[in-house]
N, C-alpha and C positions, 0 to 999 in steps of 0.2 A: 782391660788389657790381658789379664790372665785367661779370661774366657776365650778371647781371640786366639791366643797361643795354643790353648787346649784344642780348639776346633781345628786349627791348622795341623797340629800333630795328629789328630784323629783322621783328618783327610789323608795325610801322608801315609800313616800306618795302614789305613783301610785299602788304599790303592796299591801300597807295597804288597800287601797280602794277595790282592787280586792279581797283580802282575807276577807274583811268585808261583802261582798255581795254574796259570792259564797258558795253554799251548794252542797254536793254530791261528793266532792273530785276533783281530777285532771281532769278527763274526763269532768265533768260538767263545769269546769272552761274554757275549750277550747274556746267556743264562746265568752266569755268575754275577754279572752286574745287576741283573734284574732281581735276583734273590738277595744280594747283599745290600743294594741301594734302595730298591723299591719295597721289598717285603720286610727286611730286617730293620733297616735304619730309617726308612720313610723319608729319605732325602729327595726323592723324586717319585714319579709314578711310571708305570709301564708305558703309558702313552707318551709321556715326555721323553722317556729313554729312547723310544722309537724315533721321535723327532730329532733327538741329538744324533742318532745313528744316521738318519737321512741327511742331515746337514753335514755330518762328518764325511759321508760318502762323496759329497759334492764339493768339498773344500780340500785344499792341499794338506798333506800330512797323513800320519797313521791314524786309523779309525779309533783304536783304543786310546791313544794319546789325546785326540780331539775330544772324545767323550769325557775323559777324565778332566780335561780343562774346562769343559762346559759345566760339569757338576761342581768342580771346585770354585768356579767363578760364581755360580748360583749361591753357594754357601757363604763364601767370604771374598767376593770380588777378585781383584788381581792376585792378591796374596794367596787366596784359596786355589785359584787356577794354577799358580806356580807349585803349591804344595802337592796338589793332586797329580799334576803332571810329573813332578819329580818322583813321587811315590810309585807310579805305574812303570816308569822306565828304569828305575834304580836296580831292580832284580836282574833285568836283562844285561845291564851294564856290568854288574858284578860277575854274573855267570860267564859272559863272553870274555871279559878280561882275564878270568881264571883260566879258561880254555886256551886263550891266545898265549898266555904267559907260560903255562906248564906243559901243554901237550902239542907236539908238532905233528903235522899230517893227521889231524884229529879225525877227519871223515874217512881216512883210509884204514883205521883200526877196525878189525873184524867185529868186535862186540859192539862198537859204536854204530856200525852199519846195521847190525841186527836190531839194536835198540831204536834207531831212527825209523826202521821199517814198521816196527810195532807202534811207535808214536804216530806215524803217518796214518795208520788205520784208525787209531783212537781219535785223531784230529778230524778225520773224515766223518766219523760218527758224531763228533761234537758240532761240526759244521752243518750236517744234515739236521740235527736236532734244532740248531739255531734257526735255520731257514724255515723249518716247519712251524716252530714257535712264533717266529716273526710274521709268517704269513697268516697264522690264525688271528693274531692281534691286529694286523694292518688291513687285512681284506675283510671288510664288513658289508660292502655294498656291491651290487652287480657291476657297476662301472669300474670299481677297483679290481675285481676279478678279471675284467676285460683288459685293463691296463697291465695286469700281471702276465696274462697269457701273451699279449702283444709284445711286451718287453722281453719276455723269455724267448719268444720266437725270433725276434730281431737279433738278440745276442747269440743264441745257440745256432740258428740256421743261417743267418745272414752276416754274422760277425760284425754287427754295428757297434761302434765304440760306445762305451758306457756313458761318456760325457753327453752324447746326443740323446741317449735314453733318459738320463736324469733331467736334462733341460726340457725335453719333450714332455715328460711326465709332469714336471712342475707347471709348464704352460697349460697342459691339459687339465690338471687339477684346478688351476685358476679359472679356466674357461668354463668348466662344469659348475664350479661354485658360483660364477657370475650368472650362468643360465638358470640355475636353480634358486637364485636369490640369497645364497648363503654367503656371498662376498660382502660382509658387513664388518665394520671395525669391532674388535673384541671390546666389550664394555669394561671400563675401568682398567684398560691395559696400562701397565706400568705404574699403577697407583699403589701396588703392594710392595713394600720394601723386602729385599732379600732376607731370608731367614738368618737371624743372628745379627743383622745390621742394627747399629745403634745401641747394642748392648755393651 
């Protein structure tokens, strides 16, 4: 029981720290999540993290919250999902509550406007880095590069809704896997217990 509580506290504090230092939303959070969860703590791999991001993009809710829930659930089932989710949203709740309680017309204050402009530039840089890093890890085959180019063109030039892009890419991936004979059940899927379970 003590081990479980310690793991839940670690999940909460880890995602609290991530939520405290991340600006720009879920995509900008990717490098921090990769470094903190994959490299440092070994809770997941970079490939699994990309899978969580892909699923989070196609499910309701905020990307960062969905990813936190996935990681928490992997570690400690429902309790872990709740702990990680609370950890990642708590810093935002605290900061927004303070702003709402003590500062009126917040965005009209001159120094706040200047600060937000600077933050926006930094966020743009974080997003650019995240996209490039994600592309390097996700695009490994020629057909994936073709999917990338097609999806970008449909979104940028023809304003196709992202839902159709995600559904089309999913169906295309399944079709290509079927045509190449890669559409086989994962061996021993579900046979391994989640880390920490039963301890």
